[in-house]
ZARO-894012 format. One record per residue (C-alpha): residue number from 1; x, y, z. Coordinates in steps of 0.02 Angstrom, whole numbers. Layout:
<pts>
<pt><kolpa>NUM</kolpa><east>X</east><north>Y</north><up>Z</up></pt>
...
</pts>
This chain:
<pts>
<pt><kolpa>1</kolpa><east>4288</east><north>3250</north><up>3804</up></pt>
<pt><kolpa>2</kolpa><east>4243</east><north>3364</north><up>3946</up></pt>
<pt><kolpa>3</kolpa><east>4072</east><north>3456</north><up>3925</up></pt>
<pt><kolpa>4</kolpa><east>4056</east><north>3650</north><up>3952</up></pt>
<pt><kolpa>5</kolpa><east>3938</east><north>3606</north><up>4099</up></pt>
<pt><kolpa>6</kolpa><east>4063</east><north>3506</north><up>4185</up></pt>
<pt><kolpa>7</kolpa><east>4221</east><north>3629</north><up>4157</up></pt>
<pt><kolpa>8</kolpa><east>4108</east><north>3769</north><up>4237</up></pt>
<pt><kolpa>9</kolpa><east>4056</east><north>3664</north><up>4379</up></pt>
<pt><kolpa>10</kolpa><east>4231</east><north>3608</north><up>4412</up></pt>
<pt><kolpa>11</kolpa><east>4293</east><north>3798</north><up>4397</up></pt>
<pt><kolpa>12</kolpa><east>4152</east><north>3837</north><up>4519</up></pt>
<pt><kolpa>13</kolpa><east>4202</east><north>3701</north><up>4650</up></pt>
<pt><kolpa>14</kolpa><east>4379</east><north>3763</north><up>4645</up></pt>
<pt><kolpa>15</kolpa><east>4321</east><north>3943</north><up>4683</up></pt>
<pt><kolpa>16</kolpa><east>4215</east><north>3885</north><up>4829</up></pt>
<pt><kolpa>17</kolpa><east>4365</east><north>3787</north><up>4899</up></pt>
<pt><kolpa>18</kolpa><east>4461</east><north>3952</north><up>4894</up></pt>
<pt><kolpa>19</kolpa><east>4325</east><north>4047</north><up>4979</up></pt>
<pt><kolpa>20</kolpa><east>4318</east><north>3921</north><up>5114</up></pt>
<pt><kolpa>21</kolpa><east>4500</east><north>3938</north><up>5150</up></pt>
<pt><kolpa>22</kolpa><east>4479</east><north>4116</north><up>5145</up></pt>
<pt><kolpa>23</kolpa><east>4334</east><north>4106</north><up>5279</up></pt>
<pt><kolpa>24</kolpa><east>4435</east><north>3983</north><up>5390</up></pt>
<pt><kolpa>25</kolpa><east>4596</east><north>4103</north><up>5390</up></pt>
<pt><kolpa>26</kolpa><east>4470</east><north>4248</north><up>5454</up></pt>
<pt><kolpa>27</kolpa><east>4405</east><north>4146</north><up>5591</up></pt>
<pt><kolpa>28</kolpa><east>4578</east><north>4085</north><up>5646</up></pt>
<pt><kolpa>29</kolpa><east>4617</east><north>4280</north><up>5660</up></pt>
<pt><kolpa>30</kolpa><east>4471</east><north>4346</north><up>5731</up></pt>
<pt><kolpa>31</kolpa><east>4570</east><north>4392</north><up>5899</up></pt>
<pt><kolpa>32</kolpa><east>4725</east><north>4448</north><up>5805</up></pt>
<pt><kolpa>33</kolpa><east>4774</east><north>4637</north><up>5829</up></pt>
<pt><kolpa>34</kolpa><east>4721</east><north>4741</north><up>5668</up></pt>
<pt><kolpa>35</kolpa><east>4691</east><north>4594</north><up>5562</up></pt>
<pt><kolpa>36</kolpa><east>4591</east><north>4633</north><up>5407</up></pt>
<pt><kolpa>37</kolpa><east>4475</east><north>4504</north><up>5341</up></pt>
<pt><kolpa>38</kolpa><east>4505</east><north>4429</north><up>5166</up></pt>
<pt><kolpa>39</kolpa><east>4365</east><north>4377</north><up>5042</up></pt>
<pt><kolpa>40</kolpa><east>4397</east><north>4275</north><up>4886</up></pt>
<pt><kolpa>41</kolpa><east>4329</east><north>4351</north><up>4730</up></pt>
<pt><kolpa>42</kolpa><east>4302</east><north>4270</north><up>4549</up></pt>
<pt><kolpa>43</kolpa><east>4357</east><north>4402</north><up>4422</up></pt>
<pt><kolpa>44</kolpa><east>4307</east><north>4368</north><up>4235</up></pt>
<pt><kolpa>45</kolpa><east>4450</east><north>4395</north><up>4128</up></pt>
<pt><kolpa>46</kolpa><east>4391</east><north>4357</north><up>3937</up></pt>
<pt><kolpa>47</kolpa><east>4231</east><north>4322</north><up>3830</up></pt>
<pt><kolpa>48</kolpa><east>4166</east><north>4185</north><up>3719</up></pt>
<pt><kolpa>49</kolpa><east>4232</east><north>4195</north><up>3543</up></pt>
<pt><kolpa>50</kolpa><east>4140</east><north>4146</north><up>3387</up></pt>
<pt><kolpa>51</kolpa><east>4021</east><north>3996</north><up>3389</up></pt>
<pt><kolpa>52</kolpa><east>4157</east><north>3897</north><up>3282</up></pt>
<pt><kolpa>53</kolpa><east>4290</east><north>3941</north><up>3418</up></pt>
<pt><kolpa>54</kolpa><east>4192</east><north>3938</north><up>3570</up></pt>
<pt><kolpa>55</kolpa><east>4285</east><north>3916</north><up>3741</up></pt>
<pt><kolpa>56</kolpa><east>4257</east><north>3941</north><up>3928</up></pt>
<pt><kolpa>57</kolpa><east>4293</east><north>4130</north><up>3974</up></pt>
<pt><kolpa>58</kolpa><east>4446</east><north>4131</north><up>4086</up></pt>
<pt><kolpa>59</kolpa><east>4412</east><north>4166</north><up>4270</up></pt>
<pt><kolpa>60</kolpa><east>4539</east><north>4204</north><up>4401</up></pt>
<pt><kolpa>61</kolpa><east>4520</east><north>4193</north><up>4578</up></pt>
<pt><kolpa>62</kolpa><east>4593</east><north>4326</north><up>4687</up></pt>
<pt><kolpa>63</kolpa><east>4579</east><north>4372</north><up>4873</up></pt>
<pt><kolpa>64</kolpa><east>4567</east><north>4553</north><up>4930</up></pt>
<pt><kolpa>65</kolpa><east>4571</east><north>4622</north><up>5104</up></pt>
<pt><kolpa>66</kolpa><east>4417</east><north>4726</north><up>5187</up></pt>
<pt><kolpa>67</kolpa><east>4514</east><north>4880</north><up>5253</up></pt>
<pt><kolpa>68</kolpa><east>4368</east><north>4934</north><up>5358</up></pt>
<pt><kolpa>69</kolpa><east>4432</east><north>4985</north><up>5537</up></pt>
<pt><kolpa>70</kolpa><east>4415</east><north>4855</north><up>5675</up></pt>
<pt><kolpa>71</kolpa><east>4344</east><north>4888</north><up>5848</up></pt>
<pt><kolpa>72</kolpa><east>4457</east><north>4996</north><up>5962</up></pt>
<pt><kolpa>73</kolpa><east>4494</east><north>4916</north><up>6124</up></pt>
<pt><kolpa>74</kolpa><east>4561</east><north>5010</north><up>6277</up></pt>
<pt><kolpa>75</kolpa><east>4718</east><north>4921</north><up>6349</up></pt>
<pt><kolpa>76</kolpa><east>4787</east><north>5062</north><up>6474</up></pt>
<pt><kolpa>77</kolpa><east>4971</east><north>5027</north><up>6406</up></pt>
<pt><kolpa>78</kolpa><east>5068</east><north>5192</north><up>6359</up></pt>
<pt><kolpa>79</kolpa><east>5149</east><north>5106</north><up>6216</up></pt>
<pt><kolpa>80</kolpa><east>4987</east><north>5042</north><up>6135</up></pt>
<pt><kolpa>81</kolpa><east>4915</east><north>5154</north><up>5991</up></pt>
<pt><kolpa>82</kolpa><east>4769</east><north>5126</north><up>5880</up></pt>
<pt><kolpa>83</kolpa><east>4754</east><north>5207</north><up>5715</up></pt>
<pt><kolpa>84</kolpa><east>4585</east><north>5282</north><up>5695</up></pt>
<pt><kolpa>85</kolpa><east>4552</east><north>5322</north><up>5518</up></pt>
<pt><kolpa>86</kolpa><east>4623</east><north>5272</north><up>5342</up></pt>
<pt><kolpa>87</kolpa><east>4797</east><north>5282</north><up>5387</up></pt>
<pt><kolpa>88</kolpa><east>4950</east><north>5166</north><up>5415</up></pt>
<pt><kolpa>89</kolpa><east>5109</east><north>5172</north><up>5513</up></pt>
<pt><kolpa>90</kolpa><east>5274</east><north>5153</north><up>5418</up></pt>
<pt><kolpa>91</kolpa><east>5403</east><north>5030</north><up>5487</up></pt>
<pt><kolpa>92</kolpa><east>5570</east><north>4954</north><up>5432</up></pt>
<pt><kolpa>93</kolpa><east>5662</east><north>4800</north><up>5459</up></pt>
<pt><kolpa>94</kolpa><east>5842</east><north>4773</north><up>5494</up></pt>
<pt><kolpa>95</kolpa><east>5875</east><north>4753</north><up>5288</up></pt>
<pt><kolpa>96</kolpa><east>5801</east><north>4929</north><up>5264</up></pt>
<pt><kolpa>97</kolpa><east>5630</east><north>4843</north><up>5182</up></pt>
<pt><kolpa>98</kolpa><east>5489</east><north>4958</north><up>5220</up></pt>
<pt><kolpa>99</kolpa><east>5318</east><north>4902</north><up>5270</up></pt>
<pt><kolpa>100</kolpa><east>5149</east><north>4969</north><up>5323</up></pt>
<pt><kolpa>101</kolpa><east>5052</east><north>4907</north><up>5479</up></pt>
<pt><kolpa>102</kolpa><east>4908</east><north>4961</north><up>5593</up></pt>
<pt><kolpa>103</kolpa><east>4963</east><north>4860</north><up>5736</up></pt>
<pt><kolpa>104</kolpa><east>5006</east><north>4982</north><up>5867</up></pt>
<pt><kolpa>105</kolpa><east>5086</east><north>4868</north><up>5986</up></pt>
<pt><kolpa>106</kolpa><east>5251</east><north>4963</north><up>6015</up></pt>
<pt><kolpa>107</kolpa><east>5392</east><north>4953</north><up>6131</up></pt>
<pt><kolpa>108</kolpa><east>5563</east><north>5033</north><up>6175</up></pt>
<pt><kolpa>109</kolpa><east>5711</east><north>4930</north><up>6114</up></pt>
<pt><kolpa>110</kolpa><east>5867</east><north>4912</north><up>6217</up></pt>
<pt><kolpa>111</kolpa><east>5966</east><north>5035</north><up>6097</up></pt>
<pt><kolpa>112</kolpa><east>5819</east><north>5171</north><up>6112</up></pt>
<pt><kolpa>113</kolpa><east>5731</east><north>5131</north><up>5950</up></pt>
<pt><kolpa>114</kolpa><east>5540</east><north>5138</north><up>5948</up></pt>
<pt><kolpa>115</kolpa><east>5495</east><north>4968</north><up>5881</up></pt>
<pt><kolpa>116</kolpa><east>5353</east><north>4848</north><up>5852</up></pt>
<pt><kolpa>117</kolpa><east>5328</east><north>4691</north><up>5962</up></pt>
<pt><kolpa>118</kolpa><east>5422</east><north>4602</north><up>5810</up></pt>
<pt><kolpa>119</kolpa><east>5572</east><north>4718</north><up>5811</up></pt>
<pt><kolpa>120</kolpa><east>5535</east><north>4819</north><up>5667</up></pt>
<pt><kolpa>121</kolpa><east>5586</east><north>4996</north><up>5686</up></pt>
<pt><kolpa>122</kolpa><east>5447</east><north>5127</north><up>5679</up></pt>
<pt><kolpa>123</kolpa><east>5483</east><north>5274</north><up>5555</up></pt>
<pt><kolpa>124</kolpa><east>5453</east><north>5460</north><up>5574</up></pt>
<pt><kolpa>125</kolpa><east>5372</east><north>5563</north><up>5443</up></pt>
<pt><kolpa>126</kolpa><east>5548</east><north>5590</north><up>5360</up></pt>
<pt><kolpa>127</kolpa><east>5571</east><north>5408</north><up>5356</up></pt>
<pt><kolpa>128</kolpa><east>5698</east><north>5410</north><up>5490</up></pt>
<pt><kolpa>129</kolpa><east>5705</east><north>5282</north><up>5643</up></pt>
<pt><kolpa>130</kolpa><east>5623</east><north>5364</north><up>5792</up></pt>
<pt><kolpa>131</kolpa><east>5753</east><north>5344</north><up>5941</up></pt>
<pt><kolpa>132</kolpa><east>5687</east><north>5400</north><up>6111</up></pt>
<pt><kolpa>133</kolpa><east>5842</east><north>5353</north><up>6209</up></pt>
<pt><kolpa>134</kolpa><east>5920</east><north>5213</north><up>6305</up></pt>
<pt><kolpa>135</kolpa><east>5975</east><north>5178</north><up>6486</up></pt>
<pt><kolpa>136</kolpa><east>5963</east><north>5330</north><up>6579</up></pt>
<pt><kolpa>137</kolpa><east>5919</east><north>5438</north><up>6420</up></pt>
<pt><kolpa>138</kolpa><east>5753</east><north>5338</north><up>6408</up></pt>
<pt><kolpa>139</kolpa><east>5604</east><north>5418</north><up>6448</up></pt>
<pt><kolpa>140</kolpa><east>5512</east><north>5376</north><up>6602</up></pt>
<pt><kolpa>141</kolpa><east>5348</east><north>5415</north><up>6533</up></pt>
<pt><kolpa>142</kolpa><east>5290</east><north>5441</north><up>6356</up></pt>
<pt><kolpa>143</kolpa><east>5135</east><north>5526</north><up>6266</up></pt>
<pt><kolpa>144</kolpa><east>5073</east><north>5513</north><up>6088</up></pt>
<pt><kolpa>145</kolpa><east>4980</east><north>5647</north><up>6010</up></pt>
<pt><kolpa>146</kolpa><east>4830</east><north>5614</north><up>5884</up></pt>
<pt><kolpa>147</kolpa><east>4948</east><north>5674</north><up>5736</up></pt>
<pt><kolpa>148</kolpa><east>5090</east><north>5558</north><up>5786</up></pt>
<pt><kolpa>149</kolpa><east>5199</east><north>5684</north><up>5886</up></pt>
<pt><kolpa>150</kolpa><east>5287</east><north>5582</north><up>6030</up></pt>
<pt><kolpa>151</kolpa><east>5332</east><north>5680</north><up>6192</up></pt>
<pt><kolpa>152</kolpa><east>5402</east><north>5660</north><up>6358</up></pt>
<pt><kolpa>153</kolpa><east>5277</east><north>5739</north><up>6492</up></pt>
<pt><kolpa>154</kolpa><east>5415</east><north>5751</north><up>6614</up></pt>
<pt><kolpa>155</kolpa><east>5536</east><north>5865</north><up>6521</up></pt>
<pt><kolpa>156</kolpa><east>5440</east><north>5915</north><up>6363</up></pt>
<pt><kolpa>157</kolpa><east>5557</east><north>5828</north><up>6237</up></pt>
<pt><kolpa>158</kolpa><east>5472</east><north>5792</north><up>6083</up></pt>
<pt><kolpa>159</kolpa><east>5505</east><north>5661</north><up>5932</up></pt>
<pt><kolpa>160</kolpa><east>5413</east><north>5635</north><up>5767</up></pt>
<pt><kolpa>161</kolpa><east>5287</east><north>5644</north><up>5720</up></pt>
<pt><kolpa>162</kolpa><east>5292</east><north>5460</north><up>5672</up></pt>
<pt><kolpa>163</kolpa><east>5243</east><north>5406</north><up>5487</up></pt>
<pt><kolpa>164</kolpa><east>5048</east><north>5407</north><up>5497</up></pt>
<pt><kolpa>165</kolpa><east>5019</east><north>5410</north><up>5315</up></pt>
<pt><kolpa>166</kolpa><east>4868</east><north>5377</north><up>5185</up></pt>
<pt><kolpa>167</kolpa><east>4887</east><north>5257</north><up>5051</up></pt>
<pt><kolpa>168</kolpa><east>4790</east><north>5311</north><up>4883</up></pt>
<pt><kolpa>169</kolpa><east>4756</east><north>5125</north><up>4829</up></pt>
<pt><kolpa>170</kolpa><east>4741</east><north>5017</north><up>5002</up></pt>
<pt><kolpa>171</kolpa><east>4685</east><north>4869</north><up>4897</up></pt>
<pt><kolpa>172</kolpa><east>4847</east><north>4860</north><up>4812</up></pt>
<pt><kolpa>173</kolpa><east>4936</east><north>4820</north><up>4971</up></pt>
<pt><kolpa>174</kolpa><east>5002</east><north>4646</north><up>4995</up></pt>
<pt><kolpa>175</kolpa><east>4988</east><north>4558</north><up>5162</up></pt>
<pt><kolpa>176</kolpa><east>5157</east><north>4480</north><up>5211</up></pt>
<pt><kolpa>177</kolpa><east>5112</east><north>4409</north><up>5377</up></pt>
<pt><kolpa>178</kolpa><east>5126</east><north>4471</north><up>5565</up></pt>
<pt><kolpa>179</kolpa><east>5003</east><north>4620</north><up>5518</up></pt>
<pt><kolpa>180</kolpa><east>5123</east><north>4692</north><up>5403</up></pt>
<pt><kolpa>181</kolpa><east>5083</east><north>4738</north><up>5222</up></pt>
<pt><kolpa>182</kolpa><east>5210</east><north>4786</north><up>5073</up></pt>
<pt><kolpa>183</kolpa><east>5167</east><north>4901</north><up>4932</up></pt>
<pt><kolpa>184</kolpa><east>5227</east><north>4841</north><up>4765</up></pt>
<pt><kolpa>185</kolpa><east>5174</east><north>4991</north><up>4674</up></pt>
<pt><kolpa>186</kolpa><east>5274</east><north>5101</north><up>4793</up></pt>
<pt><kolpa>187</kolpa><east>5134</east><north>5233</north><up>4798</up></pt>
<pt><kolpa>188</kolpa><east>5160</east><north>5410</north><up>4846</up></pt>
<pt><kolpa>189</kolpa><east>5084</east><north>5435</north><up>5022</up></pt>
<pt><kolpa>190</kolpa><east>5019</east><north>5587</north><up>5118</up></pt>
<pt><kolpa>191</kolpa><east>5053</east><north>5622</north><up>5303</up></pt>
<pt><kolpa>192</kolpa><east>4891</east><north>5615</north><up>5406</up></pt>
<pt><kolpa>193</kolpa><east>4823</east><north>5748</north><up>5512</up></pt>
<pt><kolpa>194</kolpa><east>4762</east><north>5658</north><up>5664</up></pt>
<pt><kolpa>195</kolpa><east>4706</east><north>5483</north><up>5691</up></pt>
<pt><kolpa>196</kolpa><east>4807</east><north>5409</north><up>5837</up></pt>
<pt><kolpa>197</kolpa><east>4738</east><north>5350</north><up>6002</up></pt>
<pt><kolpa>198</kolpa><east>4848</east><north>5319</north><up>6141</up></pt>
<pt><kolpa>199</kolpa><east>4821</east><north>5171</north><up>6264</up></pt>
<pt><kolpa>200</kolpa><east>4708</east><north>5088</north><up>6131</up></pt>
<pt><kolpa>201</kolpa><east>4728</east><north>4946</north><up>6002</up></pt>
<pt><kolpa>202</kolpa><east>4624</east><north>4911</north><up>5852</up></pt>
<pt><kolpa>203</kolpa><east>4551</east><north>4737</north><up>5850</up></pt>
<pt><kolpa>204</kolpa><east>4516</east><north>4617</north><up>5709</up></pt>
<pt><kolpa>205</kolpa><east>4380</east><north>4670</north><up>5586</up></pt>
<pt><kolpa>206</kolpa><east>4306</east><north>4490</north><up>5573</up></pt>
<pt><kolpa>207</kolpa><east>4133</east><north>4463</north><up>5620</up></pt>
<pt><kolpa>208</kolpa><east>4144</east><north>4275</north><up>5672</up></pt>
<pt><kolpa>209</kolpa><east>3947</east><north>4255</north><up>5658</up></pt>
<pt><kolpa>210</kolpa><east>3949</east><north>4320</north><up>5480</up></pt>
<pt><kolpa>211</kolpa><east>4102</east><north>4216</north><up>5439</up></pt>
<pt><kolpa>212</kolpa><east>4003</east><north>4067</north><up>5510</up></pt>
<pt><kolpa>213</kolpa><east>3846</east><north>4099</north><up>5403</up></pt>
<pt><kolpa>214</kolpa><east>3953</east><north>4114</north><up>5239</up></pt>
<pt><kolpa>215</kolpa><east>4041</east><north>3950</north><up>5289</up></pt>
<pt><kolpa>216</kolpa><east>3877</east><north>3861</north><up>5288</up></pt>
<pt><kolpa>217</kolpa><east>3816</east><north>3941</north><up>5127</up></pt>
<pt><kolpa>218</kolpa><east>3978</east><north>3890</north><up>5038</up></pt>
<pt><kolpa>219</kolpa><east>3963</east><north>3709</north><up>5103</up></pt>
<pt><kolpa>220</kolpa><east>3785</east><north>3700</north><up>5032</up></pt>
<pt><kolpa>221</kolpa><east>3843</east><north>3771</north><up>4868</up></pt>
<pt><kolpa>222</kolpa><east>3985</east><north>3656</north><up>4858</up></pt>
<pt><kolpa>223</kolpa><east>3861</east><north>3502</north><up>4895</up></pt>
<pt><kolpa>224</kolpa><east>3736</east><north>3557</north><up>4761</up></pt>
<pt><kolpa>225</kolpa><east>3875</east><north>3583</north><up>4634</up></pt>
<pt><kolpa>226</kolpa><east>3938</east><north>3406</north><up>4671</up></pt>
<pt><kolpa>227</kolpa><east>3765</east><north>3338</north><up>4639</up></pt>
<pt><kolpa>228</kolpa><east>3743</east><north>3437</north><up>4485</up></pt>
<pt><kolpa>229</kolpa><east>3917</east><north>3370</north><up>4422</up></pt>
<pt><kolpa>230</kolpa><east>3868</east><north>3186</north><up>4468</up></pt>
<pt><kolpa>231</kolpa><east>3694</east><north>3216</north><up>4368</up></pt>
<pt><kolpa>232</kolpa><east>3787</east><north>3274</north><up>4211</up></pt>
<pt><kolpa>233</kolpa><east>3904</east><north>3122</north><up>4218</up></pt>
<pt><kolpa>234</kolpa><east>3747</east><north>2998</north><up>4239</up></pt>
<pt><kolpa>235</kolpa><east>3659</east><north>3093</north><up>4086</up></pt>
<pt><kolpa>236</kolpa><east>3816</east><north>3073</north><up>3973</up></pt>
<pt><kolpa>237</kolpa><east>3821</east><north>2877</north><up>4015</up></pt>
<pt><kolpa>238</kolpa><east>3633</east><north>2862</north><up>3978</up></pt>
<pt><kolpa>239</kolpa><east>3653</east><north>2950</north><up>3816</up></pt>
<pt><kolpa>240</kolpa><east>3810</east><north>2846</north><up>3767</up></pt>
<pt><kolpa>241</kolpa><east>3716</east><north>2689</north><up>3821</up></pt>
<pt><kolpa>242</kolpa><east>3561</east><north>2745</north><up>3712</up></pt>
<pt><kolpa>243</kolpa><east>3671</east><north>2781</north><up>3556</up></pt>
<pt><kolpa>244</kolpa><east>3758</east><north>2603</north><up>3559</up></pt>
<pt><kolpa>245</kolpa><east>3590</east><north>2506</north><up>3569</up></pt>
</pts>
């Protein structure tokens, strides 16, 4: 029969493995534009019952994102925009599925749509695709105002503003890859006033030194837990040996 101590230690080792994987993922994305560091958390989800029906309380392991803004770096590219503040841009794929992103590496598609580098359409505040024009109608220059309004400095034509929204519960967003987040709760958002900086990109908010320190701490905790687990096993063997004498 597995003892309470062994069960607790095994669950603890499982959590440390999840935490190590989260740290490794953060370090792998330290240079990814607008990446948000992930951290593994142990969340208690139950209590001990009576003395006659004692059981280990359930613990679920979850991974949550740190939504703090990363460092802004200047690129000089007119189609690069950084979101400065608790806002998100809303984009849409070719299937009509909507996502949120803070990766402002934008471009002009062949059909005149404003898109992300991965081809997702950037939406305006009314959730309509932003179309700047194709061919001869494409603007020779482009300007983004802090509130997301797009303009052509040459002739004064304007578009947007793009959907620069504030989400009530950012922690409910689910990462789906390529700096995109889905909102399974379909929260009601509000349009942000200002927060866009042209010619900049938001970097990852991962502090590589901090992650390395955490990785060392996790490795030491894992090693210590393994030694304790081995000690419990030896203790049980000694008890059984003494009883059978």
